[in-house]
N, C-alpha and C positions, 0 to 999 in steps of 0.2 A: 753590146748586149750588157756589157757591164753596165754602162750607161743606165740602160733601160732599169736593170736590178736597182743600183742606186735609187733612183727616182721613185720608184716601188717602193723601197726603202722606207725610202723619205715619206711617201703619201701614205703610209700603215699608219693608223691610228697608233696614239699611246694607252703602254697596259693601263695608265692612272685615270683614261676615260673609262663612265661608264660604259659597259655593253650596250645601252640601251642609249646610245646617241643618237639622234637625229640627224638626218639627210641636211641640212640646213648648218651644221658645225662647220665651221673654218679652220684650212690649215694651212700653213705656208710651206710654199718650195724652196727648190735652194735659191731660187733669186728673191724671193723675200714675198714675190707677189700673192695671195688669197686665193683660197682655192674650199670654196661651199662645198665640194665633193660635184658641183654641178645639181642645176637643176633639173637638166636633162637626163643625170645619174640616177640611177634607183639605187634606195634604199638597200642596203644587206639583207633587212630581216623587216620585213613588210607586217610581219604579223603581233612585232612589238610596239610597232611604231600604232597598231590599227589598238591595240592593249593601252596604248599612251594615249591616245586622242579620246578614246572611254571615258578614260581615268581623270583625265582633263575634264570634261564633262559631266562626269558624277562627282566631280569636286565642286564645281559650279553651279549645279543642280544643287549639293546638300549646302553649299554657302547660301544660296539664295533661298531654300526653306528654311536654313537656320536663322536666316535673320527674319524673314518673316517669321517665325516660332516667336524669337524673342520680343519683336514686335507686338505682336499678339497677346503675346506672354503678361507681358506687360502692360498690355492696356488693359487685360483681364484683372492682372491683379491691381490695377492700381483704379481700377472700379469696383472690385471688392472690399479696396481697402476704405474708400469711401464711401460706399454703403454700410459699410459696417460700422465705421468712424458714422454714421450718421445717425444707425441705431443707437451705439453708444451714448452718442449727445442725448438722443431722444429717450432712452432710459435714465440718463443721467438728470434729466430735466424732469421727468417724472418723480423720481424718487426724491429730486430737490423739491418738487411741489408738496410730493405725501410728507416730506418731513418737515418741511414748515408748519403743512397742517398740523400734521402731529403735537410739534413743539406748541403751536395756539393750543389744540386740545387741553393737553398736558398742562399748560398755564393755567388754564381755566377750571382745571380737574383741581390744583394745586390750590387755586385760589376759593375753589367751593369746598375742598376738606378743612381749609383755614376755615373758613365763615363757618361750617360745620362744627368744628373742634371747641371754636369759640362759643357759639352758642349752645355746644353741649357742657362747656367748662361755667357756662354762665345759667346752665338749665340745671347743673348738678348742686351749682351752689342753692339753687332758688329750692333745689328740691332738698338739700341739708338744712336748710334753713325751716322748711314746710314741716321734717320732721322732728326738727330739735321742738317748733311751735307744737305740732301733735303730741311729744311725748308729755312738754308741758301740760297742756289743757288735758293730755288723758292722768295726768298725775294728780291735777284738780279734780276730775271726773272719780278718780279712784279713791280720794280724801273726802269727796262727798258722797261717795257709793258706802264707802267706812263710815262717814258717822250719820248715815241713816241707818245701818244696823248697827251702831252698837246698845240697841236693847235686844241684840236678837243673841240669843246660844243654839251651838248646837251639839247634837248627840249622838254619836257614831256606835255600831254594833249593835243596833237594836235588831232584833229578828223580821222581815216581812211578814206585814197581817198578825203579828201579835197585839198591834193597840189596839185593835176591837172597834166600833162602831163611831166610839167617842173618842179620839185623840187626845184632846184637853185633856179631860178626865184622869186618862191614862199616863198623863204626862206627869199631871199634881200629883196621884198618888207615887209615881217614881220617884219622884225628887224627893218627896218627904218621908219616904220606907228607906230608900238605897242610901240618898246622899246625907238624911240625919239631920235636914234642918234646927237650927236650936230652938225654934220656935217651931212648933207642929202644926200649932192653928192657925199659922199664917195666911195670911191671903197673897197669892204668890203675883196675883194681878195679870193672868198669861192673857193675851188679847187675840194671838193667833198660833197654830202651830200646825206645821205641814209637814209631808214626806221632799225630801230634795227632788225638783224638778228633773228628774233623769228618767230615762226609760227603765222600766221595772225590771231589774237584774232576770239572770237567769236563775235555775235553781241549784243551789253550790255557790252563789256567789256573794260577795261582801254586800250587805243589805246599805238601801242608800239610808242616810242620815235623817236627823228629825229637826227642824226649824224651828225654832222655839221665840215668840217676841213678847218680851215682857213690857208692859205699861209704863214702870219703871225703873230705869239705869240701877239703881242703889241693888234692886230686888234680883236683879239679871248677877250682876257682881259679886253679891253675895251666895246665890246658887254656887257660879261657878270658883270661886277660891272656899269655899267649903266643902266642892265636891275633890278639889284639888291638892288641900289639907287631905282629904282622906285616902288619896293616891290610888288605891284600886276598888273601883264600885261595880258589883257585878249585878247582871239581870239573870236569870232563871240560870245560875252557877257560871256565865260566860260574860268576860269583864267589857264594859261599856266605857267610853269614854266621851269625858265635856268640853270644851271648847270656844273658842270667840267664833264667829260669824262672819269669815274675811269672803272681801271681793276677790275675783279669781283671780287678778294680778298679783295680790299681797299677797294669796295663797301660793301662786309659782315661786314666787322672790320668795320667800317661808321654806319650801320644800325645796329648794336650792342651797338650803344649809341640811339636808339632812343626811349628807356622808359625814359630814363637820364634827355635829353633833351626835353621829356614833362612836367617832376617833378622841373625841375630847369625851365624853363617858365612859369607853374604856379604860382610859389616863387616868379619871378621877378627877378631871378638871371641872371645878361648877361653873355652871352656864344660863343662861337665863337667855329668853327670845322674847324680849319688848317688841310692842306695838309701834309702826303695822310689821314691819321686816326686817329688825337688827339680830343683832348677836352681841351679848352680852358675858364677856367672859372673866372668870375671877382667878387671873394668874397669883402668882407668891409674891410677884415683884411689883403687882397692883393689878389694877379694873380696869379693861379696855372695853370700847365700844364700839362693832363696827357698822358701816352702816350698810353693805352689799356683801354679796356672797364672794365675790370677786375680791374685795378689800382685807375681809378674814382669810382666804385662801391662799394670798400671798403673804401675809404676816404670820400665816401659822406654820408656813414651810421655812420660813426665814427664824421663827422659834424652834425649829427642828424638830416640827411636830409633821410627821409622814401620814400624809394624807390619799392612803389607796381609794381607786376606783371612785375619786373626786375630779371633776371638773371644773377646770378652773373657768368664770364665764370671763371671755374679753369682751367690754362694751365696744370696741374696735370694729373688730367680728363682726357681732351683732350688727353694727350699723351699716358694713358694707354689704352683708345677707338681704338686709333689708334692702337696700339701693338696686344689688341683682335682680332682686325677685320684684322689683318693681313693675307693674302693669302697665302697659299704655292702653287707654280706653280706646276700641276702634273696632272693627272687622272678627278678631279674633275672636273677642271677647262680646261681641253680641249675637256672632254666629253660633255659640255654643248651643247643642240640642240642652236642652230641662228635664232630668228625667223625675216627672213627675210623679210618674210612679213610686220610685222611691220614696221621696217626699213625702207621699200620701202614706205607703208606708211606717214613715218616722215618725209622724205625727199620731197614726194611731197607737204606737206603743206607748207612748204618754197616757198613763191612769191618771183618771180624774182624782181627786183627794176623797180623805172620808168625808161621810156628810160631815154636816154641824163644823167643819175646818173651813178656814178661808183660803183660796189659790197662793197668795205670798205672803210673807213677812217682811215687815218693815223692818 
């Protein structure tokens, strides 16, 4: 009995082994022989064996599924990456192609812009030269026009329609009576006379000037200087003025001195305005002649003469303005509608000269 107990004790599994030990675990008996519990022995806990078998089967299935999933996932990812890489390469090729085309177009645009700038610079230089030539020709034309008006005289301030039907007789009587010519019975030799060729002014506006053409330059100068020496000449109680008949271009240049003349007169500085459009100022330090209003304004400022409300003309600015306002002949110009009604009304506003007078004075 004791021998059987000891044999059973030796056959009892060690506490170090898992309770889920299987029936195929081997044990040694006292004689050193292996004993697997015997194939013919039943497992102590058949439920545990079943669970263990199911876990091993589940583990095997999971391992197989995970292997298949990894393989499928790897293939899918590789396929997606290849497709993405292909799309990226295609996009890069398209972008490179478009960039190359853009580079070509930009190069062409830069070349065209360069050509346009060169042509524009050449056209600008040609235009400046043409404007300078135009100024030279305009100066010559103005001089010719001024020479053609040398025998002309203008009288400002005569009321409208006060001359009556015979303007020539009215002017002759006015000059001899109001101006006070030294020889009363002197033949003035008036060839033509008329009102300035401008629309008749409305009631209360300044009247148009009278233009008188003398046969001899000497007689015209005598009448003009006599009127200037008298200083104040009146007609019907109103002051009238005698002056040269200047072309519009010269008259514009002379008007540019108006503000300077007021300042010089207020300061008591003597001056003259020689023909055609100069300014002669008699300073204490000497006499100075200015050829233009810009030159006069600059020098007067240096001399400490304040020129209020006087705009100093700038030839450079005027030239830039002329260049900027240059119009290109084309559709914009030819497509403008002509206001024929306005032109017709404008022409109707001109009144014919008084009977017995010419249309123009030389």
